[in-house]
Backbone as a chain_set.jsonl record, in Angstrom:
{"seq": "MTDARIVLTTLDDAEQAHQLATHLVELRLAACVNLVEWVRSVYRWQGNVETADEILLIIKTTVERIAALKEEVEKLHPYQLPEFVVLHVTDGSDPYLAWLLAASRNAVQ", "coords": {"N": [[-6.187, -19.068, -6.064], [-3.867, -16.912, -4.867], [-0.294, -15.806, -3.625], [0.309, -13.282, -3.599], [-0.865, -9.595, -2.35], [-2.337, -7.184, -2.247], [-2.514, -3.799, -1.395], [-4.388, -1.263, -0.368], [-4.168, 2.269, 0.529], [-4.263, 5.658, 1.421], [-2.889, 8.869, 1.343], [-3.016, 12.754, 1.81], [-1.037, 14.175, 1.511], [1.653, 14.878, -1.268], [4.112, 14.213, -1.241], [4.983, 13.233, 1.027], [3.629, 10.571, 0.875], [5.117, 9.596, -1.493], [7.519, 9.071, 0.006], [6.804, 6.993, 1.837], [6.14, 4.953, -0.494], [8.739, 4.84, -1.186], [9.977, 4.299, 0.44], [8.655, 1.647, 1.57], [9.382, -0.167, -0.261], [12.111, -0.266, -0.29], [12.651, -1.903, 1.957], [11.825, -3.796, 1.583], [9.07, -4.485, 1.595], [6.91, -4.25, 0.296], [6.25, -4.882, -3.414], [5.983, -3.503, -4.953], [4.889, 0.346, -4.976], [2.372, 1.967, -6.842], [1.589, 5.331, -7.245], [-1.41, 6.914, -7.148], [-2.376, 9.72, -8.286], [-4.421, 12.454, -7.015], [-6.918, 11.071, -5.674], [-10.089, 11.752, -5.345], [-11.773, 11.636, -2.328], [-14.935, 11.055, -0.16], [-15.944, 10.978, 2.76], [-17.168, 9.754, 5.999], [-16.583, 11.21, 8.792], [-16.329, 11.547, 12.355], [-18.821, 12.504, 13.196], [-19.228, 14.09, 10.617], [-19.815, 14.608, 7.154], [-17.363, 14.505, 5.083], [-14.812, 15.87, 2.705], [-11.969, 14.689, 0.646], [-8.665, 15.868, -1.259], [-6.701, 12.862, -2.332], [-4.151, 11.172, -2.317], [-3.987, 7.664, -3.691], [-2.075, 5.014, -2.759], [-1.029, 2.049, -4.232], [-0.817, -0.799, -2.902], [1.684, -3.149, -3.629], [2.407, -6.473, -2.426], [2.954, -9.593, -0.687], [1.398, -12.228, 0.988], [2.782, -13.372, 2.975], [4.406, -10.957, 4.245], [2.604, -8.731, 5.109], [1.829, -8.382, 7.956], [4.225, -7.059, 8.77], [4.261, -4.883, 7.545], [1.762, -3.784, 7.455], [2.337, -3.347, 10.519], [3.979, -1.373, 9.693], [2.892, 0.823, 7.798], [1.745, 1.515, 9.837], [2.913, 2.92, 11.825], [3.888, 5.104, 10.819], [2.252, 6.492, 8.975], [0.888, 9.69, 8.7], [-2.26, 9.729, 9.379], [-4.886, 9.83, 11.778], [-6.431, 7.925, 11.476], [-5.544, 5.794, 9.721], [-6.153, 4.621, 6.45], [-5.809, 0.929, 5.42], [-6.045, -1.583, 3.259], [-6.759, -4.715, 2.618], [-6.402, -6.314, -0.278], [-7.2, -9.503, -1.986], [-5.134, -11.155, -4.305], [-6.212, -13.339, -6.966], [-5.682, -14.44, -8.89], [-3.303, -14.17, -11.694], [-0.596, -12.986, -14.394], [1.685, -15.125, -14.893], [4.356, -14.427, -14.57], [4.369, -12.262, -13.706], [3.415, -12.167, -11.36], [5.687, -13.779, -10.467], [7.63, -12.692, -10.071], [6.832, -10.185, -8.179], [6.615, -11.609, -6.035], [9.167, -12.289, -5.346], [10.458, -9.432, -5.224], [9.459, -9.192, -2.924], [10.531, -10.949, -1.099], [13.004, -10.882, 1.725], [16.018, -11.363, 0.98], [18.423, -9.458, -1.265], [17.273, -10.151, -4.661]], "CA": [[-6.022, -17.809, -5.256], [-1.767, -16.556, -5.15], [0.561, -15.359, -2.522], [0.254, -11.755, -3.678], [-1.956, -8.806, -1.755], [-2.455, -5.754, -2.969], [-2.993, -3.234, -0.07], [-4.38, 0.26, -0.185], [-3.967, 2.978, 1.561], [-4.529, 6.873, 0.629], [-2.393, 10.104, 1.701], [-3.401, 13.775, 1.353], [0.505, 14.716, 0.672], [2.479, 13.691, -2.254], [5.709, 13.945, -0.733], [4.669, 12.249, 2.372], [3.072, 9.737, -0.189], [6.073, 9.286, -1.902], [8.465, 8.715, 0.769], [6.659, 6.307, 2.119], [6.546, 4.041, -1.273], [10.013, 4.695, -1.676], [10.697, 3.627, 2.371], [8.19, 0.19, 1.641], [9.869, -0.724, -1.246], [13.166, -0.215, 0.182], [12.38, -2.564, 2.772], [11.407, -5.353, 0.562], [7.261, -4.989, 2.244], [6.26, -4.01, -1.071], [7.671, -4.909, -4.761], [5.988, -1.893, -5.941], [3.851, 0.64, -4.998], [1.388, 2.989, -7.449], [1.129, 6.227, -6.366], [-2.516, 7.427, -8.069], [-2.413, 10.958, -7.779], [-5.421, 13.069, -6.676], [-8.314, 10.718, -5.859], [-11.195, 12.799, -4.367], [-12.586, 11.471, -1.246], [-15.802, 11.97, 0.39], [-16.257, 10.251, 3.892], [-18.023, 10.202, 7.115], [-15.732, 11.182, 10.079], [-16.712, 12.322, 13.138], [-20.177, 12.675, 12.89], [-19.547, 15.043, 10.095], [-19.824, 14.3, 5.974], [-16.211, 15.45, 5.003], [-14.385, 15.651, 1.459], [-10.193, 15.904, 0.48], [-8.309, 15.793, -1.8], [-5.58, 12.401, -1.626], [-2.849, 10.355, -3.129], [-4.152, 6.31, -3.236], [-1.222, 4.166, -3.088], [-2.058, 0.872, -4.55], [1.011, -1.804, -2.806], [2.02, -4.887, -4.137], [3.673, -7.255, -1.681], [2.842, -10.589, -0.244], [0.81, -12.537, 2.056], [3.865, -13.233, 4.315], [5.187, -9.336, 4.18], [1.213, -8.148, 5.186], [2.133, -8.059, 9.269], [4.894, -6.036, 8.73], [3.911, -3.998, 6.347], [0.826, -3.187, 8.59], [2.877, -2.146, 11.063], [5.447, 0.39, 9.452], [2.206, 2.129, 7.433], [0.397, 2.608, 11.257], [3.694, 3.758, 12.386], [4.629, 6.259, 9.78], [1.102, 7.167, 8.399], [0.621, 10.797, 9.729], [-3.128, 9.934, 9.885], [-5.175, 9.571, 13.009], [-7.225, 6.733, 11.609], [-4.991, 5.315, 7.973], [-6.531, 3.215, 5.377], [-5.152, -0.348, 5.496], [-7.502, -2.515, 3.313], [-5.873, -6.082, 1.9], [-6.974, -7.453, -1.193], [-6.503, -11.306, -2.636], [-4.905, -11.864, -5.903], [-6.854, -14.545, -7.25], [-5.317, -14.755, -10.726], [-2.392, -12.926, -12.762], [-0.014, -13.351, -14.763], [2.179, -15.908, -14.183], [5.896, -13.996, -14.897], [4.681, -10.902, -12.841], [3.218, -12.573, -9.488], [6.856, -14.605, -10.025], [8.714, -11.193, -10.046], [6.368, -9.86, -7.393], [6.724, -12.393, -4.4], [10.649, -12.263, -5.194], [10.738, -8.168, -5.192], [9.214, -8.684, -1.738], [11.725, -11.369, -0.369], [14.572, -10.512, 2.239], [16.699, -11.239, 0.436], [18.443, -9.248, -2.609], [17.584, -11.007, -5.525]], "C": [[-4.065, -18.197, -5.216], [-1.736, -15.896, -3.713], [0.066, -14.121, -2.634], [-1.095, -11.084, -2.83], [-2.066, -7.662, -2.623], [-3.766, -4.621, -1.952], [-3.467, -1.549, -0.769], [-4.86, 1.03, 1.21], [-3.881, 4.554, 0.725], [-3.118, 8.457, 2.433], [-2.682, 11.591, 1.603], [-2.006, 14.623, 1.12], [1.433, 14.143, -0.528], [3.454, 13.366, -2.243], [5.764, 12.982, -0.023], [4.278, 10.824, 1.418], [4.318, 8.695, -1.144], [7.377, 8.631, -1.229], [7.48, 7.591, 1.178], [6.651, 5.174, 1.107], [7.801, 3.518, -1.092], [10.479, 3.549, -0.218], [9.959, 1.77, 2.296], [8.941, -0.615, 0.832], [11.059, -1.131, -0.992], [13.558, -1.358, 1.021], [11.866, -3.85, 2.458], [9.8, -5.729, 1.615], [6.686, -5.396, 1.107], [6.897, -4.286, -2.54], [7.572, -3.908, -5.331], [4.751, -1.358, -5.496], [3.508, 2.169, -6.415], [0.755, 3.901, -6.592], [-0.23, 6.931, -7.66], [-2.738, 9.049, -7.247], [-4.079, 11.867, -7.492], [-6.899, 13.106, -7.011], [-9.415, 12.294, -4.482], [-12.342, 11.865, -3.642], [-13.817, 11.853, -0.562], [-16.229, 10.157, 1.628], [-17.271, 10.574, 5.17], [-16.263, 9.79, 8.155], [-16.439, 11.806, 11.347], [-17.901, 12.679, 13.228], [-20.332, 13.426, 11.186], [-18.995, 14.181, 8.445], [-18.29, 15.312, 5.488], [-15.738, 14.814, 3.54], [-12.894, 15.671, 1.452], [-9.68, 14.845, -0.824], [-7.199, 14.446, -1.962], [-5.231, 11.518, -2.85], [-3.387, 8.53, -2.588], [-3.072, 6.075, -3.629], [-1.749, 2.629, -3.033], [-0.419, -0.091, -4.435], [0.809, -3.086, -3.166], [2.812, -5.785, -3.24], [2.706, -8.806, -1.56], [2.4, -11.17, 1.051], [1.923, -12.899, 3.457], [4.594, -11.997, 4.667], [4.181, -9.182, 4.709], [1.507, -7.762, 6.744], [3.043, -6.838, 9.195], [5.136, -5.07, 7.875], [3.038, -2.967, 6.926], [1.426, -2.247, 9.387], [3.778, -0.732, 11.077], [4.308, 0.823, 9.406], [2.032, 2.343, 8.897], [1.444, 3.174, 11.575], [4.425, 5.257, 11.396], [3.701, 7.104, 8.923], [0.772, 8.305, 9.414], [-1.434, 10.854, 9.906], [-4.015, 9.504, 11.396], [-5.618, 7.926, 12.614], [-6.653, 5.886, 9.601], [-6.178, 4.046, 7.698], [-5.828, 2.185, 5.103], [-5.85, -1.487, 4.604], [-7.028, -3.52, 2.312], [-6.567, -6.537, 0.68], [-6.516, -8.655, -2.191], [-6.568, -10.545, -3.791], [-5.517, -12.754, -6.238], [-6.341, -15.116, -8.259], [-3.946, -14.066, -11.276], [-1.27, -13.628, -13.937], [1.305, -13.889, -14.191], [3.586, -15.057, -13.254], [5.563, -12.833, -13.606], [4.044, -11.247, -11.563], [4.912, -12.895, -9.052], [8.059, -13.044, -9.002], [7.746, -10.095, -8.349], [6.236, -10.36, -6.1], [8.55, -12.21, -4.354], [11.486, -10.934, -4.905], [10.582, -8.042, -3.658], [9.834, -9.818, -0.772], [12.755, -10.536, 0.798], [15.107, -10.536, 1.666], [17.134, -10.676, -0.516], [18.125, -10.72, -3.542], [18.048, -10.656, -6.728]], "O": [[-3.364, -19.188, -5.423], [-2.644, -15.576, -2.946], [-0.686, -13.766, -1.726], [-2.127, -11.725, -2.632], [-1.724, -7.603, -3.804], [-4.99, -4.591, -1.826], [-2.784, -0.908, -1.568], [-5.46, 0.751, 2.249], [-3.488, 4.612, -0.44], [-2.885, 8.618, 3.631], [-2.25, 11.63, 0.451], [-2.039, 15.707, 0.536], [1.83, 12.978, -0.558], [3.939, 12.465, -2.927], [6.424, 11.967, -0.242], [5.154, 9.973, 1.564], [4.325, 7.481, -1.353], [8.121, 7.835, -1.804], [7.431, 7.024, 0.086], [7.151, 4.165, 1.606], [8.113, 2.342, -0.906], [11.067, 2.476, -0.086], [10.548, 0.821, 2.813], [9.172, -1.769, 1.192], [11.344, -2.277, -1.34], [14.69, -1.824, 0.888], [11.569, -4.771, 3.219], [9.502, -6.792, 2.16], [6.128, -6.464, 0.856], [8.04, -3.887, -2.764], [8.409, -3.321, -6.017], [3.71, -2.016, -5.48], [4.294, 3.062, -6.73], [-0.083, 3.745, -5.703], [0.052, 7.323, -8.792], [-3.101, 9.362, -6.113], [-4.892, 11.409, -8.295], [-7.68, 13.817, -7.644], [-9.343, 13.094, -3.549], [-13.408, 11.472, -4.117], [-13.877, 13.055, -0.3], [-16.558, 8.991, 1.411], [-18.019, 11.551, 5.215], [-15.421, 8.895, 8.225], [-17.223, 12.719, 11.086], [-17.772, 13.874, 13.493], [-21.402, 13.327, 10.586], [-18.073, 13.366, 8.427], [-18.214, 16.539, 5.556], [-16.057, 13.688, 3.158], [-12.367, 16.541, 2.145], [-10.025, 13.727, -1.208], [-6.183, 15.015, -1.561], [-5.801, 11.269, -3.912], [-3.237, 8.142, -1.429], [-2.687, 6.61, -4.669], [-2.52, 2.104, -2.23], [0.553, -0.169, -5.186], [-0.122, -3.87, -2.979], [4.029, -5.759, -3.421], [1.813, -9.017, -2.381], [2.873, -10.762, 2.112], [1.732, -12.658, 4.649], [5.489, -12.133, 5.502], [4.547, -9.817, 5.699], [1.409, -6.54, 6.861], [2.639, -5.723, 9.529], [6.218, -4.557, 7.589], [3.256, -1.757, 6.98], [1.356, -1.019, 9.335], [4.084, 0.23, 11.782], [3.938, 1.335, 10.462], [2.195, 3.516, 9.236], [1.169, 4.363, 11.74], [5.323, 6.076, 11.589], [4.051, 8.105, 8.298], [0.47, 8.116, 10.592], [-1.954, 11.828, 10.449], [-3.425, 8.654, 12.062], [-5.258, 6.939, 13.255], [-7.38, 5.609, 8.646], [-6.728, 3.133, 8.313], [-4.93, 2.5, 4.323], [-6.274, -2.425, 5.279], [-6.903, -3.141, 1.147], [-7.493, -7.315, 0.909], [-5.592, -8.609, -3.003], [-7.385, -9.738, -4.235], [-5.322, -13.505, -5.282], [-6.554, -16.302, -8.512], [-3.967, -12.918, -10.831], [-1.309, -14.833, -14.186], [1.934, -13.349, -13.28], [3.831, -15.003, -12.049], [6.375, -12.595, -12.713], [4.227, -10.448, -10.645], [5.446, -12.575, -7.991], [8.718, -12.751, -8.004], [8.45, -9.369, -7.647], [5.814, -9.692, -5.156], [9.1, -12.006, -3.271], [12.656, -10.935, -4.522], [11.206, -7.195, -3.019], [9.638, -9.612, 0.425], [13.198, -9.446, 0.437], [15.143, -9.395, 1.204], [16.407, -11.073, -1.427], [18.501, -11.872, -3.325], [18.344, -11.521, -7.552]]}, "num_chains": 1, "name": "protein.A"}
């Protein structure tokens, strides 16, 4: 297991998704955020089955940054109940994981 984490969230507006991604990287809460445009989500909400076109944000970060990242996403996310799912990275390319850790640190590298 590594200290790397992947966080998933979705938004329904491309500009808001880009702004959130940029903000998270600028704050070093994320090393990188991939924006996967127009995923179709089908979900149950308030007793109804809903469908929405959304942008999936794949956020690359570290275990040390999760709490601050969660706080920032909850503060800025427009949804009443934003998705925030953390996935553990068990293995990966050593150079990539080293970059991810360095890019997520507070101090400029």
